[in-house]
ZAMARGU-4260 file (C-alpha; in steps of 0.2 Angstrom, whole numbers, plus 5000, padded with zeros to 4 digits):
<rodrens>
0) 4736/5157/4882 | 4719/5164/4885 | 4707/5155/4872 | 4703/5175/4867 | 4722/5171/4857
5) 4724/5161/4841 | 4741/5167/4842 | 4754/5176/4856 | 4771/5181/4850 | 4784/5186/4863
10) 4801/5194/4861 | 4802/5181/4846 | 4820/5184/4835 | 4830/5173/4824 | 4847/5173/4823
15) 4859/5165/4809 | 4877/5164/4812 | 4886/5172/4793 | 4904/5163/4790 | 4916/5175/4776
20) 4923/5159/4772 | 4919/5141/4771 | 4932/5133/4783 | 4929/5147/4797 | 4912/5136/4801
25) 4923/5121/4804 | 4936/5130/4817 | 4919/5138/4825 | 4917/5118/4828 | 4936/5115/4835
30) 4936/5130/4845 | 4919/5129/4852 | 4917/5148/4860 | 4935/5153/4865 | 4935/5159/4847
35) 4922/5168/4838 | 4926/5166/4816 | 4905/5170/4813 | 4895/5186/4811 | 4876/5187/4817
40) 4863/5191/4807 | 4845/5193/4812 | 4832/5190/4800 | 4819/5194/4816 | 4822/5203/4830
45) 4814/5206/4848 | 4793/5202/4840 | 4780/5205/4850 | 4761/5203/4847 | 4746/5195/4847
50) 4731/5190/4836 | 4714/5187/4841 | 4702/5171/4835 | 4692/5177/4818 | 4704/5191/4815
55) 4713/5191/4796 | 4730/5201/4798 | 4742/5207/4785 | 4762/5205/4786 | 4768/5219/4775
60) 4786/5227/4771 | 4801/5224/4759 | 4812/5212/4753 | 4823/5204/4767 | 4813/5212/4782
65) 4807/5195/4790 | 4790/5194/4784 | 4793/5174/4777 | 4803/5170/4789 | 4793/5176/4803
70) 4780/5163/4798 | 4789/5149/4796 | 4791/5151/4815 | 4772/5155/4819 | 4770/5136/4807
75) 4783/5127/4817 | 4796/5123/4801 | 4808/5137/4808 | 4818/5137/4828 | 4817/5154/4835
80) 4832/5161/4843 | 4822/5172/4855 | 4808/5171/4862 | 4790/5163/4862 | 4775/5155/4850
85) 4759/5151/4857 | 4746/5143/4843 | 4730/5141/4847 | 4721/5130/4835 | 4726/5121/4819
90) 4736/5128/4807 | 4736/5124/4787 | 4752/5133/4779 | 4755/5138/4761 | 4774/5144/4761
95) 4785/5143/4747 | 4782/5134/4732 | 4779/5115/4734 | 4783/5115/4753 | 4777/5099/4760
100) 4776/5090/4742 | 4787/5076/4738 | 4791/5077/4720 | 4792/5058/4717 | 4772/5056/4725
105) 4758/5057/4712 | 4746/5074/4716 | 4733/5059/4724 | 4749/5053/4737 | 4755/5069/4740
110) 4738/5078/4747 | 4734/5060/4757 | 4752/5063/4765 | 4750/5084/4767 | 4734/5078/4774
115) 4741/5067/4788 | 4753/5078/4792 | 4738/5090/4796 | 4729/5077/4808 | 4719/5069/4798
120) 4715/5051/4796 | 4712/5042/4779 | 4696/5040/4783 | 4692/5056/4781 | 4704/5063/4768
125) 4696/5050/4758 | 4678/5058/4762 | 4687/5077/4757 | 4697/5069/4742 | 4683/5073/4730
130) 4681/5091/4735 | 4698/5093/4737 | 4700/5087/4717 | 4688/5098/4712 | 4693/5113/4720
135) 4712/5112/4713 | 4704/5110/4696 | 4718/5097/4691 | 4710/5081/4691 | 4718/5074/4674
140) 4734/5077/4683 | 4731/5071/4702 | 4742/5053/4698 | 4755/5059/4688 | 4771/5067/4699
145) 4770/5082/4704 | 4787/5086/4697 | 4779/5086/4681 | 4767/5099/4687 | 4769/5120/4686
150) 4770/5131/4696 | 4751/5136/4696 | 4747/5118/4697 | 4758/5116/4711 | 4745/5131/4721
155) 4731/5125/4714 | 4733/5109/4723 | 4743/5113/4738 | 4727/5127/4741 | 4715/5115/4740
160) 4722/5102/4753 | 4725/5118/4765 | 4707/5123/4762 | 4700/5104/4767 | 4708/5102/4783
165) 4697/5110/4794 | 4709/5122/4802 | 4707/5136/4812 | 4722/5147/4807 | 4728/5147/4789
170) 4743/5155/4786 | 4749/5160/4769 | 4764/5169/4758 | 4764/5175/4742 | 4762/5158/4732
175) 4745/5166/4726 | 4754/5176/4715 | 4757/5162/4700 | 4742/5156/4702 | 4728/5161/4685
180) 4714/5175/4690 | 4701/5162/4687 | 4710/5152/4703 | 4714/5167/4713 | 4698/5176/4712
185) 4691/5156/4719 | 4705/5161/4733 | 4702/5177/4738 | 4681/5171/4739 | 4688/5154/4751
190) 4696/5168/4761 | 4682/5181/4763 | 4671/5167/4769 | 4685/5158/4781 | 4684/5177/4789
195) 4669/5171/4797 | 4677/5158/4807 | 4693/5156/4807 | 4709/5165/4809 | 4720/5171/4794
200) 4738/5178/4792 | 4746/5181/4775 | 4761/5190/4770 | 4760/5200/4754 | 4765/5217/4745
205) 4751/5222/4738 | 4743/5234/4752 | 4725/5235/4741 | 4726/5218/4746 | 4728/5220/4764
210) 4715/5234/4764 | 4702/5227/4758 | 4702/5209/4768 | 4713/5212/4784 | 4708/5218/4802
215) 4723/5223/4806 | 4742/5224/4798 | 4758/5221/4806 | 4773/5233/4797 | 4792/5223/4796
220) 4805/5236/4792 | 4823/5231/4794 | 4819/5212/4805 | 4810/5225/4819 | 4791/5228/4819
225) 4790/5246/4814 | 4770/5247/4819 | 4755/5236/4821 | 4738/5243/4817 | 4722/5244/4807
230) 4725/5238/4789 | 4722/5256/4782 | 4733/5265/4795 | 4747/5255/4795 | 4748/5254/4777
235) 4747/5272/4772 | 4761/5273/4783 | 4771/5261/4775 | 4767/5268/4756 | 4771/5285/4764
240) 4787/5278/4771 | 4792/5268/4752 | 4788/5283/4741 | 4797/5292/4751 | 4813/5282/4751
245) 4810/5282/4730 | 4819/5295/4720 | 4809/5299/4706 | 4816/5305/4688 | 4808/5315/4679
250) 4805/5313/4659 | 4802/5326/4644 | 4792/5322/4630 | 4792/5327/4614 | 4772/5327/4611
255) 4764/5345/4612 | 4754/5349/4626 | 4734/5350/4624 | 4722/5362/4632 | 4712/5352/4644
260) 4694/5357/4640 | 4677/5351/4647 | 4665/5343/4635 | 4647/5338/4635 | 4649/5321/4635
265) 4663/5322/4649 | 4676/5316/4636 | 4693/5318/4642 | 4699/5328/4629 | 4718/5319/4633
270) 4709/5301/4624 | 4715/5306/4606 | 4733/5310/4611 | 4734/5295/4621 | 4727/5282/4611
275) 4740/5288/4599 | 4754/5285/4610 | 4761/5269/4617 | 4750/5275/4632 | 4734/5270/4623
280) 4724/5258/4640 | 4721/5242/4625 | 4708/5232/4633 | 4708/5214/4627 | 4691/5208/4628
285) 4687/5186/4629 | 4672/5178/4627 | 4657/5176/4642 | 4658/5159/4650 | 4645/5153/4662
290) 4658/5138/4666 | 4663/5146/4681 | 4659/5147/4699 | 4640/5152/4701 | 4625/5149/4710
295) 4607/5154/4712 | 4587/5148/4710 | 4591/5141/4690 | 4577/5150/4685 | 4584/5161/4675
300) 4598/5159/4667 | 4611/5171/4661 | 4616/5165/4641 | 4626/5179/4636 | 4638/5194/4638
305) 4648/5205/4629 | 4655/5223/4630 | 4653/5234/4613 | 4653/5250/4603 | 4638/5259/4609
310) 4622/5253/4598 | 4636/5240/4586 | 4644/5225/4586 | 4655/5213/4602 | 4672/5218/4603
315) 4686/5210/4605 | 4697/5224/4609 | 4692/5243/4615 | 4702/5257/4626 | 4699/5264/4642
320) 4691/5280/4644 | 4679/5278/4628 | 4661/5275/4628 | 4658/5257/4629 | 4640/5246/4631
325) 4639/5229/4638 | 4625/5220/4635 | 4617/5203/4646 | 4605/5192/4639 | 4595/5179/4647
330) 4584/5167/4647 | 4567/5166/4661 | 4560/5147/4667 | 4546/5157/4676 | 4534/5173/4675
335) 4550/5186/4682 | 4542/5200/4691 | 4553/5214/4696 | 4570/5208/4688 | 4586/5216/4689
340) 4600/5214/4682 | 4618/5220/4686 | 4637/5218/4683 | 4651/5221/4695 | 4668/5224/4688
345) 4685/5214/4700 | 4702/5215/4698 | 4712/5200/4700 | 4712/5201/4718 | 4692/5201/4717
350) 4690/5216/4723 | 4676/5227/4718 | 4679/5241/4707 | 4665/5247/4702 | 4649/5238/4695
355) 4627/5245/4693 | 4612/5238/4690 | 4596/5238/4685 | 4585/5242/4702 | 4583/5262/4700
360) 4580/5264/4683 | 4566/5254/4685 | 4561/5255/4703 | 4545/5263/4696 | 4541/5254/4683
365) 4545/5236/4685 | 4545/5224/4670 | 4536/5209/4667 | 4542/5193/4658 | 4532/5180/4653
370) 4541/5162/4658 | 4553/5158/4641 | 4553/5175/4638 | 4572/5180/4632 | 4578/5198/4640
375) 4594/5209/4640 | 4600/5225/4650 | 4612/5235/4642 | 4623/5247/4651 | 4632/5259/4641
380) 4646/5271/4651 | 4664/5279/4647 | 4677/5263/4656 | 4689/5268/4668 | 4706/5268/4662
385) 4712/5252/4671 | 4729/5249/4677 | 4739/5235/4668 | 4731/5218/4673 | 4718/5207/4674
390) 4701/5210/4676 | 4685/5199/4676 | 4666/5204/4678 | 4653/5197/4687 | 4634/5197/4681
395) 4621/5192/4687 | 4600/5193/4687 | 4587/5194/4702 | 4570/5197/4705 | 4565/5209/4719
400) 4573/5223/4729 | 4590/5230/4733 | 4587/5226/4749 | 4577/5211/4748 | 4579/5199/4732
405) 4580/5182/4727 | 4595/5179/4716 | 4590/5167/4700 | 4609/5167/4693 | 4626/5177/4697
410) 4642/5171/4689 | 4656/5176/4696 | 4668/5178/4681 | 4657/5179/4668 | 4670/5190/4655
415) 4687/5192/4657 | 4696/5206/4651 | 4714/5211/4651 | 4722/5229/4651 | 4741/5228/4644
420) 4746/5247/4644 | 4742/5262/4655 | 4741/5278/4660 | 4734/5278/4678 | 4743/5292/4688
425) 4738/5280/4703 | 4726/5273/4714 | 4714/5254/4707 | 4706/5263/4692 | 4711/5280/4681
430) 4694/5291/4682 | 4691/5302/4664 | 4693/5321/4670 | 4680/5334/4666 | 4696/5348/4667
435) 4711/5351/4672 | 4719/5368/4677 | 4739/5373/4683 | 4743/5391/4683 | 4749/5406/4693
440) 4738/5411/4709 | 4733/5428/4713 | 4731/5431/4732 | 4717/5442/4734 | 4722/5458/4747
</rodrens>
Protein backbone atom coordinates (compact mmCIF):
# COMPACT_ATOMS: atom_id res chain seq x y z
CA UNK A 1 0.00 0.00 0.00
CA UNK A 2 1.15 3.50 -0.78
CA UNK A 3 2.58 5.26 2.28
CA UNK A 4 0.15 8.10 1.47
CA UNK A 5 -2.76 6.08 2.86
CA UNK A 6 -3.44 5.07 6.46
CA UNK A 7 -6.30 2.68 5.62
CA UNK A 8 -7.26 1.10 2.31
CA UNK A 9 -10.46 -0.95 2.07
CA UNK A 10 -11.30 -2.87 -1.12
CA UNK A 11 -14.47 -4.84 -1.84
CA UNK A 12 -15.06 -5.48 1.86
CA UNK A 13 -17.97 -7.66 2.95
CA UNK A 14 -19.12 -9.54 6.03
CA UNK A 15 -21.62 -12.39 5.69
CA UNK A 16 -23.32 -14.29 8.51
CA UNK A 17 -25.21 -17.57 8.20
CA UNK A 18 -28.63 -17.32 9.82
CA UNK A 19 -30.24 -20.55 11.03
CA UNK A 20 -33.99 -20.52 11.71
CA UNK A 21 -33.75 -23.46 14.13
CA UNK A 22 -30.86 -24.54 16.38
CA UNK A 23 -30.58 -28.06 14.95
CA UNK A 24 -30.18 -26.68 11.42
CA UNK A 25 -26.63 -25.72 12.31
CA UNK A 26 -25.82 -29.38 13.06
CA UNK A 27 -27.54 -30.57 9.89
CA UNK A 28 -25.50 -28.07 7.87
CA UNK A 29 -22.30 -29.49 9.35
CA UNK A 30 -23.36 -33.07 8.59
CA UNK A 31 -24.48 -32.42 5.02
CA UNK A 32 -21.69 -30.01 4.11
CA UNK A 33 -22.49 -28.14 0.94
CA UNK A 34 -24.96 -30.70 -0.42
CA UNK A 35 -27.94 -28.99 1.18
CA UNK A 36 -28.39 -25.53 2.63
CA UNK A 37 -30.09 -25.06 5.98
CA UNK A 38 -29.19 -21.40 6.41
CA UNK A 39 -29.70 -18.08 4.73
CA UNK A 40 -27.15 -15.34 4.17
CA UNK A 41 -27.18 -12.04 6.01
CA UNK A 42 -24.72 -9.45 4.73
CA UNK A 43 -23.81 -7.05 7.53
CA UNK A 44 -21.57 -5.25 5.02
CA UNK A 45 -21.23 -5.66 1.29
CA UNK A 46 -18.90 -4.22 -1.37
CA UNK A 47 -17.32 -1.45 0.72
CA UNK A 48 -14.29 0.33 -0.77
CA UNK A 49 -12.55 3.53 0.31
CA UNK A 50 -9.13 5.02 1.09
CA UNK A 51 -8.26 7.17 4.09
CA UNK A 52 -5.18 9.33 3.80
CA UNK A 53 -2.75 9.81 6.66
CA UNK A 54 -3.81 12.67 8.89
CA UNK A 55 -7.47 12.58 7.87
CA UNK A 56 -10.33 12.45 10.36
CA UNK A 57 -13.26 10.44 9.03
CA UNK A 58 -16.68 10.01 10.61
CA UNK A 59 -18.89 7.02 9.84
CA UNK A 60 -22.60 7.74 10.04
CA UNK A 61 -25.72 5.73 9.40
CA UNK A 62 -28.77 4.32 11.11
CA UNK A 63 -28.61 1.46 13.59
CA UNK A 64 -27.88 -1.82 11.85
CA UNK A 65 -26.20 -0.21 8.84
CA UNK A 66 -22.85 -1.93 9.57
CA UNK A 67 -20.85 0.87 11.21
CA UNK A 68 -19.52 -1.09 14.17
CA UNK A 69 -18.91 -4.16 11.99
CA UNK A 70 -16.71 -2.07 9.72
CA UNK A 71 -14.63 -0.75 12.62
CA UNK A 72 -14.18 -4.23 14.08
CA UNK A 73 -12.86 -5.57 10.77
CA UNK A 74 -10.46 -2.65 10.41
CA UNK A 75 -9.18 -3.38 13.94
CA UNK A 76 -8.84 -7.10 13.19
CA UNK A 77 -11.38 -8.37 15.73
CA UNK A 78 -13.63 -9.61 12.90
CA UNK A 79 -12.54 -11.47 9.77
CA UNK A 80 -13.94 -10.21 6.44
CA UNK A 81 -15.96 -12.61 4.29
CA UNK A 82 -14.86 -10.82 1.11
CA UNK A 83 -12.39 -8.14 0.14
CA UNK A 84 -9.29 -6.85 1.87
CA UNK A 85 -8.11 -4.26 4.40
CA UNK A 86 -4.66 -2.69 4.45
CA UNK A 87 -3.57 -0.62 7.45
CA UNK A 88 -0.41 1.46 7.56
CA UNK A 89 0.52 2.25 11.18
CA UNK A 90 -0.30 1.29 14.76
CA UNK A 91 -4.05 1.18 15.43
CA UNK A 92 -5.57 1.89 18.84
CA UNK A 93 -9.28 1.25 19.23
CA UNK A 94 -12.09 2.09 21.62
CA UNK A 95 -14.92 -0.20 20.54
CA UNK A 96 -17.80 -1.60 22.57
CA UNK A 97 -17.76 -0.88 26.27
CA UNK A 98 -15.10 -2.84 28.14
CA UNK A 99 -13.72 -4.61 25.06
CA UNK A 100 -10.19 -5.85 25.71
CA UNK A 101 -10.40 -5.68 29.51
CA UNK A 102 -10.40 -8.68 31.82
CA UNK A 103 -13.15 -8.00 34.39
CA UNK A 104 -11.27 -9.93 37.08
CA UNK A 105 -8.10 -7.83 36.67
CA UNK A 106 -7.62 -4.51 38.43
CA UNK A 107 -7.54 -1.30 36.49
CA UNK A 108 -3.76 -1.17 36.83
CA UNK A 109 -3.36 -4.76 35.57
CA UNK A 110 -5.65 -4.06 32.63
CA UNK A 111 -3.55 -1.03 31.66
CA UNK A 112 -0.47 -3.24 31.38
CA UNK A 113 -2.36 -5.94 29.52
CA UNK A 114 -4.06 -3.59 27.07
CA UNK A 115 -0.89 -1.59 26.41
CA UNK A 116 1.07 -4.79 25.76
CA UNK A 117 -1.46 -5.72 23.06
CA UNK A 118 -0.53 -2.47 21.33
CA UNK A 119 3.15 -3.46 21.41
CA UNK A 120 4.38 -1.49 24.42
CA UNK A 121 6.97 -3.02 26.71
CA UNK A 122 6.61 -3.10 30.49
CA UNK A 123 9.23 -0.36 30.75
CA UNK A 124 7.27 1.84 28.34
CA UNK A 125 4.05 1.30 30.28
CA UNK A 126 5.86 2.11 33.54
CA UNK A 127 6.92 5.44 32.05
CA UNK A 128 3.38 6.27 30.89
CA UNK A 129 1.41 4.90 33.84
CA UNK A 130 1.11 8.14 35.80
CA UNK A 131 -0.06 10.01 32.71
CA UNK A 132 -2.66 7.31 31.98
CA UNK A 133 -3.98 7.40 35.55
CA UNK A 134 -4.12 11.20 35.56
CA UNK A 135 -5.97 11.25 32.25
CA UNK A 136 -8.51 8.67 33.44
CA UNK A 137 -8.88 10.50 36.77
CA UNK A 138 -9.86 7.31 38.65
CA UNK A 139 -6.70 6.92 40.77
CA UNK A 140 -8.66 5.74 43.81
CA UNK A 141 -10.00 2.75 41.87
CA UNK A 142 -6.94 1.63 39.91
CA UNK A 143 -6.34 -1.33 42.23
CA UNK A 144 -9.97 -2.48 42.18
CA UNK A 145 -11.27 -5.15 39.74
CA UNK A 146 -12.77 -3.46 36.69
CA UNK A 147 -15.92 -5.58 37.11
CA UNK A 148 -16.75 -3.14 39.92
CA UNK A 149 -16.40 -0.12 37.60
CA UNK A 150 -19.27 1.93 36.27
CA UNK A 151 -19.64 2.31 32.51
CA UNK A 152 -18.15 5.79 32.76
CA UNK A 153 -15.07 4.49 34.58
CA UNK A 154 -14.61 1.79 31.93
CA UNK A 155 -14.57 4.46 29.22
CA UNK A 156 -12.20 6.71 31.17
CA UNK A 157 -9.64 3.95 31.56
CA UNK A 158 -10.00 2.60 28.02
CA UNK A 159 -9.64 6.04 26.42
CA UNK A 160 -6.71 6.91 28.67
CA UNK A 161 -4.89 3.81 27.42
CA UNK A 162 -5.41 4.46 23.70
CA UNK A 163 -4.42 8.10 24.24
CA UNK A 164 -0.96 7.05 25.47
CA UNK A 165 0.10 4.12 23.28
CA UNK A 166 1.64 6.32 20.56
CA UNK A 167 -0.88 5.17 17.96
CA UNK A 168 -0.89 6.37 14.38
CA UNK A 169 -4.59 5.63 13.89
CA UNK A 170 -7.40 5.98 16.44
CA UNK A 171 -10.60 4.00 15.87
CA UNK A 172 -13.47 4.97 18.15
CA UNK A 173 -17.00 3.61 18.39
CA UNK A 174 -19.79 5.42 20.24
CA UNK A 175 -18.48 4.49 23.70
CA UNK A 176 -17.82 8.17 24.52
CA UNK A 177 -21.58 8.71 24.76
CA UNK A 178 -21.55 7.32 28.33
CA UNK A 179 -18.92 9.75 29.64
CA UNK A 180 -19.74 12.75 31.81
CA UNK A 181 -19.39 16.22 30.33
CA UNK A 182 -15.96 16.94 31.84
CA UNK A 183 -14.40 13.74 30.50
CA UNK A 184 -16.12 14.05 27.12
CA UNK A 185 -14.73 17.58 26.80
CA UNK A 186 -11.27 16.29 27.69
CA UNK A 187 -11.54 13.54 25.05
CA UNK A 188 -12.70 15.97 22.38
CA UNK A 189 -9.76 18.27 23.15
CA UNK A 190 -7.42 15.30 22.88
CA UNK A 191 -8.94 14.27 19.54
CA UNK A 192 -8.58 17.78 18.15
CA UNK A 193 -4.92 17.76 19.18
CA UNK A 194 -4.40 14.24 17.79
CA UNK A 195 -5.79 15.40 14.44
CA UNK A 196 -2.60 17.39 13.95
CA UNK A 197 -0.44 14.27 13.92
CA UNK A 198 -2.59 11.18 13.30
CA UNK A 199 -5.58 9.60 11.62
CA UNK A 200 -8.98 9.25 13.31
CA UNK A 201 -11.87 7.01 12.29
CA UNK A 202 -14.97 7.08 14.45
CA UNK A 203 -18.64 6.15 14.51
CA UNK A 204 -21.32 8.51 15.77
CA UNK A 205 -24.97 9.41 15.31
CA UNK A 206 -24.17 13.06 15.96
CA UNK A 207 -23.75 14.80 12.61
CA UNK A 208 -22.81 18.06 14.37
CA UNK A 209 -19.68 16.49 15.82
CA UNK A 210 -18.84 14.98 12.41
CA UNK A 211 -19.12 18.38 10.74
CA UNK A 212 -17.14 20.00 13.56
CA UNK A 213 -14.34 17.42 13.76
CA UNK A 214 -14.10 15.51 10.48
CA UNK A 215 -12.56 16.13 7.08
CA UNK A 216 -14.48 13.32 5.39
CA UNK A 217 -17.56 11.27 6.18
CA UNK A 218 -18.76 7.82 5.11
CA UNK A 219 -22.49 7.13 5.08
CA UNK A 220 -23.49 3.49 5.43
CA UNK A 221 -27.03 2.51 4.55
CA UNK A 222 -28.44 -1.02 4.67
CA UNK A 223 -24.96 -2.61 4.72
CA UNK A 224 -23.68 -0.66 1.72
CA UNK A 225 -21.80 2.58 1.30
CA UNK A 226 -24.33 5.22 0.35
CA UNK A 227 -21.91 8.13 0.06
CA UNK A 228 -18.39 9.31 0.83
CA UNK A 229 -17.14 12.89 0.68
CA UNK A 230 -16.71 16.05 2.69
CA UNK A 231 -18.34 15.87 6.11
CA UNK A 232 -20.76 18.73 5.52
CA UNK A 233 -22.07 17.44 2.18
CA UNK A 234 -22.48 13.82 3.32
CA UNK A 235 -24.11 14.77 6.65
CA UNK A 236 -26.56 17.07 4.92
CA UNK A 237 -27.51 14.30 2.51
CA UNK A 238 -27.86 11.82 5.37
CA UNK A 239 -30.10 14.17 7.38
CA UNK A 240 -32.21 14.91 4.32
CA UNK A 241 -32.78 11.19 3.80
CA UNK A 242 -33.39 10.64 7.51
CA UNK A 243 -36.03 13.35 7.78
CA UNK A 244 -37.58 12.34 4.48
CA UNK A 245 -38.39 8.96 6.03
CA UNK A 246 -39.76 10.44 9.25
CA UNK A 247 -43.50 10.83 9.59
CA UNK A 248 -44.47 14.05 11.31
CA UNK A 249 -47.56 14.01 13.49
CA UNK A 250 -48.77 17.51 14.26
CA UNK A 251 -50.04 18.32 17.75
CA UNK A 252 -52.81 20.74 18.63
CA UNK A 253 -52.53 23.02 21.63
CA UNK A 254 -55.26 24.62 23.61
CA UNK A 255 -53.03 27.58 24.44
CA UNK A 256 -54.12 30.88 22.94
CA UNK A 257 -51.78 32.12 20.22
CA UNK A 258 -50.18 35.46 20.94
CA UNK A 259 -49.29 38.11 18.37
CA UNK A 260 -45.61 38.54 17.64
CA UNK A 261 -44.73 42.21 18.09
CA UNK A 262 -41.12 43.43 17.87
CA UNK A 263 -39.91 45.08 21.05
CA UNK A 264 -37.14 47.56 21.59
CA UNK A 265 -35.14 45.35 23.95
CA UNK A 266 -35.36 42.48 21.47
CA UNK A 267 -37.25 40.26 23.89
CA UNK A 268 -39.12 37.43 22.18
CA UNK A 269 -42.77 38.07 23.11
CA UNK A 270 -43.45 34.34 23.04
CA UNK A 271 -41.29 34.24 26.17
CA UNK A 272 -44.18 34.80 28.58
CA UNK A 273 -46.14 31.97 27.00
CA UNK A 274 -43.11 29.67 26.99
CA UNK A 275 -42.22 30.50 30.58
CA UNK A 276 -45.70 29.47 31.74
CA UNK A 277 -45.61 26.16 29.85
CA UNK A 278 -43.65 22.91 29.99
CA UNK A 279 -41.50 24.30 27.15
CA UNK A 280 -39.79 26.79 29.45
CA UNK A 281 -36.05 26.56 28.84
CA UNK A 282 -34.95 25.97 32.44
CA UNK A 283 -31.18 26.20 32.84
CA UNK A 284 -29.56 24.86 36.03
CA UNK A 285 -26.24 26.51 36.86
CA UNK A 286 -23.49 24.88 38.91
CA UNK A 287 -20.83 26.71 40.88
CA UNK A 288 -17.64 28.06 39.36
CA UNK A 289 -14.64 25.74 39.57
CA UNK A 290 -10.99 26.29 38.72
CA UNK A 291 -9.98 22.67 39.39
CA UNK A 292 -10.52 21.52 35.81
CA UNK A 293 -8.13 21.72 32.89
CA UNK A 294 -6.57 25.17 32.59
CA UNK A 295 -3.43 26.81 31.29
CA UNK A 296 -1.62 30.14 31.08
CA UNK A 297 1.18 32.07 32.75
CA UNK A 298 -0.70 32.11 36.11
CA UNK A 299 0.31 35.75 36.54
CA UNK A 300 -3.40 36.52 36.57
CA UNK A 301 -5.83 34.17 38.34
CA UNK A 302 -9.55 33.91 37.73
CA UNK A 303 -11.02 33.89 41.23
CA UNK A 304 -14.74 33.61 40.57
CA UNK A 305 -17.38 33.68 37.86
CA UNK A 306 -21.14 33.37 37.94
CA UNK A 307 -24.32 34.08 36.06
CA UNK A 308 -26.74 36.56 37.58
CA UNK A 309 -29.92 38.48 36.96
CA UNK A 310 -28.78 41.87 35.58
CA UNK A 311 -27.50 43.98 38.45
CA UNK A 312 -28.48 41.42 41.08
CA UNK A 313 -27.12 38.37 42.85
CA UNK A 314 -25.89 35.14 41.32
CA UNK A 315 -28.55 32.59 40.38
CA UNK A 316 -28.62 28.81 40.39
CA UNK A 317 -31.47 28.70 37.86
CA UNK A 318 -32.46 30.96 35.02
CA UNK A 319 -34.42 30.74 31.80
CA UNK A 320 -33.19 30.66 28.22
CA UNK A 321 -34.35 33.65 26.19
CA UNK A 322 -34.08 36.00 29.18
CA UNK A 323 -31.44 38.63 29.83
CA UNK A 324 -28.51 37.47 31.94
CA UNK A 325 -25.12 38.75 33.07
CA UNK A 326 -21.87 36.79 33.30
CA UNK A 327 -19.53 38.30 35.87
CA UNK A 328 -15.85 37.31 35.93
CA UNK A 329 -13.52 38.32 38.78
CA UNK A 330 -9.73 37.96 38.52
CA UNK A 331 -6.65 39.02 40.48
CA UNK A 332 -3.38 40.07 38.91
CA UNK A 333 0.11 39.47 40.33
CA UNK A 334 1.68 41.90 37.84
CA UNK A 335 0.98 45.31 36.40
CA UNK A 336 -1.60 44.41 33.79
CA UNK A 337 -1.80 46.49 30.61
CA UNK A 338 -4.53 46.00 28.00
CA UNK A 339 -6.23 42.96 29.57
CA UNK A 340 -8.76 40.93 27.60
CA UNK A 341 -11.41 38.92 29.42
CA UNK A 342 -13.49 36.52 27.36
CA UNK A 343 -15.85 33.58 27.56
CA UNK A 344 -16.92 30.73 25.31
CA UNK A 345 -20.03 28.55 25.68
CA UNK A 346 -19.60 24.96 24.48
CA UNK A 347 -21.85 21.94 24.27
CA UNK A 348 -20.98 18.47 25.58
CA UNK A 349 -18.95 17.65 22.47
CA UNK A 350 -16.83 20.76 22.86
CA UNK A 351 -18.36 22.57 19.90
CA UNK A 352 -18.08 26.34 20.29
CA UNK A 353 -21.58 27.80 20.38
CA UNK A 354 -21.04 31.48 21.18
CA UNK A 355 -18.88 33.82 23.20
CA UNK A 356 -17.28 37.24 23.30
CA UNK A 357 -14.52 39.25 24.94
CA UNK A 358 -13.77 42.77 26.12
CA UNK A 359 -11.19 43.70 23.46
CA UNK A 360 -13.31 45.69 21.00
CA UNK A 361 -15.09 47.62 23.76
CA UNK A 362 -11.78 48.89 25.17
CA UNK A 363 -9.49 48.87 22.14
CA UNK A 364 -9.25 52.69 22.14
CA UNK A 365 -9.02 53.03 25.93
CA UNK A 366 -7.00 50.08 27.30
CA UNK A 367 -7.46 49.47 31.01
CA UNK A 368 -4.52 49.17 33.41
CA UNK A 369 -4.35 47.38 36.74
CA UNK A 370 -1.63 47.43 39.37
CA UNK A 371 -0.04 44.36 40.93
CA UNK A 372 -2.45 42.73 43.37
CA UNK A 373 -5.53 44.45 41.93
CA UNK A 374 -8.83 42.70 41.41
CA UNK A 375 -10.61 43.27 38.13
CA UNK A 376 -14.03 42.33 36.89
CA UNK A 377 -15.72 41.93 33.53
CA UNK A 378 -19.47 41.82 33.10
CA UNK A 379 -21.10 40.54 29.92
CA UNK A 380 -24.81 41.32 29.55
CA UNK A 381 -26.71 39.42 26.89
CA UNK A 382 -29.91 37.60 26.20
CA UNK A 383 -29.25 33.89 26.70
CA UNK A 384 -30.19 31.90 23.58
CA UNK A 385 -32.69 29.08 23.89
CA UNK A 386 -30.62 25.97 24.58
CA UNK A 387 -31.52 22.43 23.48
CA UNK A 388 -31.71 19.97 26.37
CA UNK A 389 -28.27 18.83 27.50
CA UNK A 390 -25.08 19.83 29.29
CA UNK A 391 -23.01 22.94 28.55
CA UNK A 392 -19.86 24.55 29.86
CA UNK A 393 -18.53 28.09 29.89
CA UNK A 394 -14.81 28.49 29.34
CA UNK A 395 -13.32 31.71 30.71
CA UNK A 396 -9.97 33.32 29.93
CA UNK A 397 -7.91 36.38 30.83
CA UNK A 398 -5.23 37.49 28.37
CA UNK A 399 -3.15 40.59 27.70
CA UNK A 400 -2.56 42.30 24.35
CA UNK A 401 -4.74 42.34 21.23
CA UNK A 402 -6.97 39.92 19.37
CA UNK A 403 -4.12 39.00 17.02
CA UNK A 404 -1.22 39.04 19.48
CA UNK A 405 -1.69 38.29 23.15
CA UNK A 406 -0.46 36.32 26.14
CA UNK A 407 -2.88 34.00 27.90
CA UNK A 408 -2.57 34.41 31.66
CA UNK A 409 -5.36 32.06 32.75
CA UNK A 410 -7.74 29.95 30.66
CA UNK A 411 -10.19 27.58 32.38
CA UNK A 412 -11.88 25.25 29.91
CA UNK A 413 -14.91 24.29 32.02
CA UNK A 414 -15.26 27.07 34.58
CA UNK A 415 -19.06 26.91 34.81
CA UNK A 416 -21.36 24.03 33.96
CA UNK A 417 -25.05 24.51 33.27
CA UNK A 418 -27.73 22.09 32.21
CA UNK A 419 -30.79 22.71 30.02
CA UNK A 420 -33.69 20.64 31.30
CA UNK A 421 -36.26 21.38 28.60
CA UNK A 422 -36.42 23.43 25.44
CA UNK A 423 -38.53 24.86 22.67
CA UNK A 424 -35.73 24.96 20.09
CA UNK A 425 -37.06 24.09 16.64
CA UNK A 426 -33.75 23.07 15.12
CA UNK A 427 -30.01 23.71 15.32
CA UNK A 428 -27.51 24.00 18.14
CA UNK A 429 -29.17 27.10 19.59
CA UNK A 430 -32.48 28.89 19.49
CA UNK A 431 -32.33 32.63 18.88
CA UNK A 432 -35.13 34.89 20.20
CA UNK A 433 -36.95 36.30 17.17
CA UNK A 434 -37.66 39.98 16.57
CA UNK A 435 -40.70 39.23 14.47
CA UNK A 436 -42.44 36.30 12.79
CA UNK A 437 -45.27 36.76 10.30
CA UNK A 438 -47.51 34.34 8.45
CA UNK A 439 -50.22 35.45 6.03
CA UNK A 440 -51.48 35.46 2.49
CA UNK A 441 -49.13 36.64 -0.22
CA UNK A 442 -50.62 39.10 -2.65
CA UNK A 443 -48.82 38.90 -5.95
CA UNK A 444 -48.34 42.26 -7.62
CA UNK A 445 -49.12 42.63 -11.33
